[in-house]
N, C-alpha and C positions, 0 to 999 in steps of 0.2 A: 609502505610510509603513507598518509591519506595522501592523496594528488592536490586538492584543496592548500595545504598547509608550505608555507614559505620558510623554508631552512637559510635562506639565504640572507636577510634583509639584518644591516648592524648598524645603529645609531649610536654617535658619540651625543652626550648629555654634556652640556655645558652652564658654568654658572653665565648668570645675567651679567651683561656689560651694563656700562653707563653711558656709553657712546656708542653709535652703529651708524652707518652710513646710510642704510634705509630698516626703517620698519614695517612688517609687513604685519596686520591684525586680521587673524584668521587662518587657521591651520589646516583647512579644506583646499579641496584641489586647486581653488582659481591662485589662492595664497602660496602653497607649493609652489606652484609650476613660475608662478612670476620669480619666488628665489629662485629654483633652478634654473632658468631662463635666464636671469641675470649673473649667476654664476659661470654657468656652460657656454654663455654668448656673448658675455662682456667683461666677463673677468672680476666682476662685482660681488666679491664674498662676506665683505663685513656688512652682514644682513641677519635680521633677528626675526624670527616669523612668532608671535603672540598666540598658543591657542587657550581658552579657559578651559578647556575639556581634553581631549587626546586628539591624535592627528585623524585626521577625516572620521571625528564621532560627531560632526554636525550633517547637515545637511549632504554634504558626499557623501553619507553612508546611509543615506535614506531614500536613495534616487532609483531610476530603473536601468538604466546603463545602455538608453540606447544610444546609438552614434552616427547621424547622418546630415546631409547637406541639402534637401531639399526644401529650400525653403520657400515663401513667397513674395521676397523684395529680393534686388538684385543683390544689395550690399550686405544681405544676411545670407545670400547664396557663397556669395567672392567667401566671408570670411567662413563661414561652419567649413568649407570645403578644403580650405586653409586647416583647420581644425583635423578633418577627415585625413587630409595628407600626412598629418603631424602624426597622428595616431595609427597610422599604418606603419612606420617607420619605429617606434616607442618602444616598443619589445626591444628590438635589436640596439637600441641609443642607451637603453638603461640595462643593458641585461639583465632583465629580468621577468618572466612569463607573468603577463597580464591578462592570460585568458582571453586573449583580443581573440576574434571569430567573424568574419565575413560572411553576411548572411542573406544582406538584401534586403528592403523594404517594400512592402506593398500598400499602396493608399489608394482605397477604393471609395467608387462614386455609387452613390444608390438613386438618383435622379440625375433629370436633364441638365439644371443649370451646375451639377456638384459635379457630371461628366463633362463638361465644357469648360470648367474650372481648373480640372487635372488636366486636361489639353494643353491650355493655357501654362498649368505648372512646371509638364514637361518640357515646352518649348523654352518657357523664362529658366528653369534651370540650366538646363544643358547649354544655353548661350550664354552664359556664364559662368561654365566650369562647373558643373555635377551633372553626370551625365544620368538622365530621367527619360525614359521610354512609358509612353501611352501603351498601354496593355488593354485586349479585348476580354471578356468574361473566358473565353475557352483558354486564352493565356494564361489568368490569373489562376484556374484550374490545375495547369498543369505547372506550374510554381508553387502551386498549394493546394496538394491535391485536396486534404480536409476541408475545405471553404466548401460549403454546402450555399449553391449560386443564388440557391431560392432566398436565402434571408430567411429562411422561416417563412415561407408565404408573406412574410411582412417585408422587408427590404433586402429586397434583389438586387444582387452586384450587376452594376450595367456595365464596370469598366472599371479604370482606373489609372496608375500612373505607378512604374517599378524603377525603386531606386538601387542599383546591384552596390552600392559602394555602404550602403546600410550596414552595419555591424552591431557588437557587442564585447563590452570588455568587463571584468571584475572591478569594483569601484572602489575598493579594501584595497588593490595591489597596484591601482594607478597612482594612488596617495602615496603609499609607501614608497614605491621607486623614486617618485619626485623627490619625497621627505630626502630620501639615503643621498638620492642622484646630489642634490643640495647642499646636503650635509657633510657628505665626504670634501664636498670645496670647499666647506669652513664656515657654513652658513648656520648659524645658531636655530633652533628650534627648540621654545620653551615650552611646556605643555600645564596644563593647571595654571595657569596663566593671563587673570583677565585685565580687560584695559577698564580704567575707572577715572579717567580723565585724562586730558590732553595739559600738553606746558604750551603757552603760546605767550610770543613776544610781540604783544601787539595783534594785528589780523594775522598774525603768522605763526604756523605751526612749527615747532621746537623739537616736541618730544611727545613722552607718554607716560600717564601715572599708572602702574599697574599694582596688583596684588604683591608684585614679587619688587618695588620701589623702581624709582623715577629714571628713565633711560631717553635718550636724547637722540635726534638723527635731520638730517640734512633732508631725508623727504619720508612720510608716512602715507602707506596704503591702507585702505579699509577694503578686505575682500571678504570680508561677513558676511555669513548667507542667514537671512531672517531675522535679526538684527540691527541691520545697515541704520535704520531710523534712528535707532539710541544710540549710536555710536557719531553718526554725524549731528547729531544733534548739542554733543558737547563741544561743539567748534562753533557752534551757533551757525550750522547747517540744515536748512530743510529739503528733506527729498522727495520729489514726485513718487512714493513706492507706496503699495499698499502691500500686507503681506499676507497669504493664502495656506492653510493647510492643502496639501494635495497627497493624495492614500493610495497604497497599491497593496497586491496580495499577491501569492504564491500558492497554490495546490499541489498534493504529495507529486510525487516521480511518476513519468509518463515516460512511452520509448523515446528514446534521442531519436527522434525522425522528425522532427518537424523542425524545418529548417531557419525561415521568410521571417519576417517580423511582420507582422499585421496590425494597421491600423486603419480607421474609420471616422472621419471626421465628422460625419453624422451620427454616428450613433455616439460618437465620444469615448472609445475606447482601443486601447492596444494592447497586442500579447506577442510575446513572446518565447521562447523555453532556454532557460538557463543550463549552463555545463552537467548542473547536476541531473539535467530530466524535470525540472520544475515547471511549471507552465505560469509566464510571470503575467499579470493585467493587472493596468492600470487603467486611469480614466481623467476627467475633468475635476478643477482645482475644487474646492467649497468655495459654496456661494459667500457663506461669512467670512470677512478678513480675521484672523485670527491669528495668535503664535500659541495656540495647542498640539500638541504631536501624539491626542487622544486619538485611537481610529476608531470609527464606526460601523456599526452594522448595515448602514442605508447605503453603504460604499459599495460592499458589496452586494447587495440584493440589487440594485438597480443594474449596476455594472454586469453583474453574471449575466442577468437576463437577455440584456444588449450583446455580450458573448458569446451567446449560445443561441443566438441567433443564426451567425456565419460558421462558427465552430461546434459544431453538437456533441462532438467527441468528449466535451468539456462535462458533459451532463455525469457522466462515471466516475469522477474525480473527488477528493475533498480538499476544501480550505486547510493550509496546512499554514500559514502564518501571513499575519496584517501587519501595515507600521505606516506612519504618517510622517513627513518632511513639512517643513513649512519654506513659501518660496516668494519671493519678494517681485512684486508686479508691479510696473512699469505701464503708466497711460498708455501708452502704443505697443506694450507686451517685447518689445525691443529691451536688449540689454543696454545698460550707460557704462562708458568706460571712460578713465580720463580723471582731467585736469578738473576743478573746483572752482569757485571764487575766494575760496579759502588759502593761501598760499604753500605750498608744501605737502598741500592733502588732497591725494589723488582716491578715486574710487574707481570700483568693478562691482558691480549691480543690479540688478533687474532681470537677473538670468531666468526667472521665473520658474518655467519647466524645461527648461533647456540649456541648466548650466552644465554638467556632465559633460556633453559632448564639445564643449567648449572650453574645455579646460587646458590643453595643448595651445591653440592660438592665443586665448586670452591671457595666459601667462608671458607668452611669446612677444605679443605686442604690449602689452604693459611694461616688461623688460626693458623695450628699447626707449618707449617713452622716457622710462625713469632714466636708461641710461645716456639718453642723446637729448631730452629735456626738448623732443618734438614728439606729435601727435602723430604716430604713421596713418599712412593713408586708408589702411585696412579698418580699422575703428573709427578713424575720425566723423564719420555720419555718426556712429552714437555716444556721442558727448551731450553732457550734460547741458550744454548751453541750447542744443536742438529744440529744447520747449521753450525758451524764452523766444526763440527766433524762426519760431514757427517751422521747423523742419523737421516734423517728427517721422518716423519708421513704424508705422504701423504695420504688424506682420501676426495677425494669429496662427502663426503656422503649426500648430499643434494640438492634438487634441485637449489636453490638459488647460488650455487659456480659456476653453468656454465654460 
């Protein structure tokens, strides 16, 4: 039997009801995680998840599966460390093989200013709960023998940081495990069901209009990735979001001996190895905002050149496939979670290039907010109101945001 084929997943498909306690728009990781945590942590199961395609068929299925917490501001570090902790127990909790693997992530510096930034990152990360250590070039070589410390004579590796908890997991398996866990407890998941409008009572949302008919609910959460501005505009809400394509590609199989995740903020790329042995390579977002899912050769050309300066063995591999997702970017590059000025309408958006790693904690925290009506402390800094209050959380904490 193919080790990558899942035989256990079972789902029940229900006819849409007219009334739910909660409606979640978007059947990707964040929508499914919120439904899962509503059911498992709060006993709220009269929930509908509406997905216009199929489960995980949007950006949740187009990411590069890196899990980490070594971000650049305290609020982000604490939030993502919570998500990392939840990922470490998710296989046991769901009783599903998510192909989760701890690898550690190397964050490399190629200049004196970058080196000082990495020293500060290590101190700040560790202070707020995400173990990160400064490493010398020799220590980097021990962790990843394949690295050319001379950087091809152009980008020498002067040091960096190592985040041991860095890991990867299969994106489709995470989505389906959460969907199944929620569904088994009574949550309705409606695929091929698009939201085409909202039902309003004054300034309050009381339901949605879909391609399957009208549905009413006490709370509506928008967990859409990529087209959130269009959904929000239906309730008269303008979001500070721009959407950019993000491309990635994988090579043919390489000996399964490449252990860590490699990242460089100066060269703007990252590399890891998949469970199949493919080398997965990604880079920064496309400069031009767009909703296009088309891939282009310019990414392969520029990113491959940069990756080869540090990992020369990649020259012997061939491009296997390439894909594109679209990322909702906020002005400060941090996510937006929680209540909006529109009563009963909540959002989780602005995930940019780091939505996959936030799936467990994002769903857990939004579920608590929906269940209690109170914004959890962990996500309070990421409210939509921070922009009006001039309390932005600027963190370009990944290669993809540049």
